[in-house]
C-alpha positions in Angstrom: 79.0 138.3 167.9 79.9 136.0 165.3 80.2 133.1 168.4 76.6 133.5 168.9 75.6 132.7 165.4 78.0 129.7 165.7 76.2 128.2 168.6 72.8 129.0 167.3 73.6 127.0 163.7 75.2 123.9 165.9 72.6 124.0 168.1 69.9 123.6 165.8 71.7 121.1 164.0 72.0 118.9 167.0 68.2 119.6 167.9 67.6 118.5 164.2 69.4 115.3 164.5 68.1 114.4 168.2 64.4 115.3 167.4 64.7 112.5 164.7 66.0 109.9 166.8 63.5 106.7 167.3 63.2 105.4 170.9 64.6 102.2 169.5 67.6 104.4 168.5 68.0 105.7 172.0 68.4 102.1 173.1 71.8 101.1 170.7 75.0 101.4 172.3 77.2 104.3 172.0 80.9 104.9 171.7 82.6 104.8 174.9 84.4 108.3 174.2 81.5 110.3 174.1 80.8 110.0 177.6 82.1 109.4 181.0 79.4 106.5 181.4 80.0 103.2 181.3 78.7 101.0 178.4 76.9 104.0 177.4 73.5 104.0 175.0 72.5 106.5 172.9 69.8 107.9 175.5 72.8 108.8 177.5 74.5 110.7 175.2 71.1 112.7 174.8 71.3 112.8 178.3 74.8 114.7 178.2 73.4 117.2 175.6 70.8 117.7 178.0 72.4 118.6 180.9 74.9 120.8 178.6 71.8 123.0 177.4 70.5 123.1 180.9 73.9 125.0 182.0 73.7 127.5 179.5 71.8 130.1 181.2 74.0 129.9 184.3 77.1 129.8 182.7 75.9 133.3 180.7 75.2 134.8 184.0 78.5 134.4 184.9 77.6 131.8 187.9 79.9 129.0 189.1 79.2 125.9 190.1 79.5 126.3 193.9 76.9 129.2 193.0 74.4 127.1 191.3 74.5 124.5 193.8 71.0 122.6 194.7 69.4 124.8 192.0 70.6 122.7 189.5 68.3 119.8 188.7 70.4 116.4 189.3 68.1 114.2 187.5 66.8 115.9 184.2 66.1 112.7 182.6 63.4 112.3 185.2 62.4 109.0 187.2 60.2 107.4 184.4 57.8 108.6 181.3 54.2 109.3 182.0 52.3 106.4 181.1 50.6 107.9 178.2 54.4 109.1 176.7 57.0 106.5 175.4 60.4 107.1 177.2 62.1 108.0 173.9 59.7 111.1 173.0 59.8 112.0 176.9 63.6 112.6 176.5 63.3 114.2 173.4 60.6 116.9 174.8 62.6 117.8 177.6 66.1 118.2 175.6 63.7 120.8 173.1 62.6 122.6 176.7 66.1 122.6 177.6 67.1 123.8 174.2 64.5 126.2 173.8 65.7 128.1 177.3 69.2 127.9 176.0 68.9 129.3 172.7 66.9 132.3 174.5 69.4 133.1 176.4 72.1 133.1 174.0 69.8 135.5 172.2 69.9 138.0 174.9 72.5 141.0 175.0 75.5 139.3 175.8 79.1 141.1 176.5 81.4 138.9 174.6 84.3 139.6 176.9 83.0 138.8 180.0 84.6 136.2 182.0 82.3 132.9 182.5 83.2 129.8 184.7 83.2 126.6 183.3 84.6 123.3 185.1 88.1 123.5 183.0 88.5 127.1 184.0 87.5 130.9 183.2 87.3 132.0 179.9 85.9 134.7 177.6 82.2 134.3 176.7 83.1 134.4 173.2 85.5 131.5 173.7 83.0 129.4 175.6 80.2 129.9 173.0 82.9 128.6 170.2 83.4 125.5 172.8 80.3 124.2 173.3 79.4 125.1 169.1 81.8 122.3 168.5 80.9 120.0 170.9 77.5 120.4 169.5 78.2 120.6 165.7 80.4 117.3 165.6 78.0 115.8 167.7 75.0 116.3 165.2 77.5 114.4 162.7 78.3 111.9 164.6 74.9 111.0 165.9 73.4 111.3 162.5 76.3 108.6 161.3 75.6 106.3 164.1 72.3 105.5 163.4 72.2 106.2 159.9 70.5 109.3 159.4 70.5 111.6 156.2 72.2 114.6 157.5 74.5 117.4 156.6 75.8 120.2 158.2 74.1 123.5 157.0 76.6 125.7 154.3 76.6 128.6 157.1 77.5 125.9 160.1 80.6 124.5 158.1 81.6 128.3 157.0 81.3 129.3 160.6 83.3 126.4 161.9 85.7 127.2 158.9 86.2 130.9 160.1 86.3 130.6 163.6 87.8 127.0 164.3 90.2 126.0 161.3 92.6 128.7 162.1 93.0 127.5 165.5 92.8 124.1 164.8 96.5 123.0 166.1 95.6 124.5 169.6 92.1 122.5 169.7 94.2 119.3 168.9 96.9 119.9 171.5 93.8 120.2 173.9 92.3 116.5 172.8 89.3 117.9 171.2 89.9 116.7 167.9 92.0 113.9 166.9 94.8 113.3 163.9 93.5 114.8 160.9 92.6 112.2 157.9 93.0 112.4 154.2 89.6 113.1 152.6 89.0 111.7 148.5 90.2 114.3 146.1 87.5 117.1 145.2 85.5 116.7 148.3 83.3 119.3 149.4 84.1 121.5 152.3 81.6 119.8 154.9 84.0 116.7 154.0 87.4 118.5 154.4 86.2 120.3 158.0 85.4 116.4 158.9 89.1 115.5 157.9 90.8 118.4 159.0 89.5 117.2 162.5 89.9 113.6 162.4 85.9 112.7 162.1 85.6 111.4 158.4 86.1 108.0 158.0 86.1 106.2 154.7 84.5 103.4 155.6 81.1 105.7 157.1 81.7 108.1 154.3 80.8 105.4 151.7 77.9 103.4 153.4 
């Protein structure tokens, strides 16, 4: 299933960025449009991704929010870090554990046409994997740019996004997932072209 490989590549890209964040970077302000949290810090964005990872096994199993109920932890961040573990490291360790569980669930024998239940509707499992893959892939690039990490999406990830997302990009844009396309320099590589098509690329950031 090509959507599985897209998820695994995007999830690995996001983890590679999150695992490089320092405790100081986690306290940096994050763009308000990245989350529903008021006045967010980057740690709030990591928390959002933790929750998204935590939901993957339940969604793949066909469970609904009502069915999961109290089985789902309400405070994934925990009250505080252990005294011998800095808070930033503690959060990233928890994210990694949830990421491991989500990865294992996606590697199972899955029916791509099975209907799964999301907060915004019911979709075939293959479409769910595309949705969450987009979230992860472009978040990896955005977070890396926010904190100044040296990061590029892998060729494999860019090619998978190009194959699965670009042909339907107008529909994604209509749903508000992507902003208007932006012009990129002539001769730009495929990653930059993809970022331009999806509205993420900006000249000021690209030339920092």
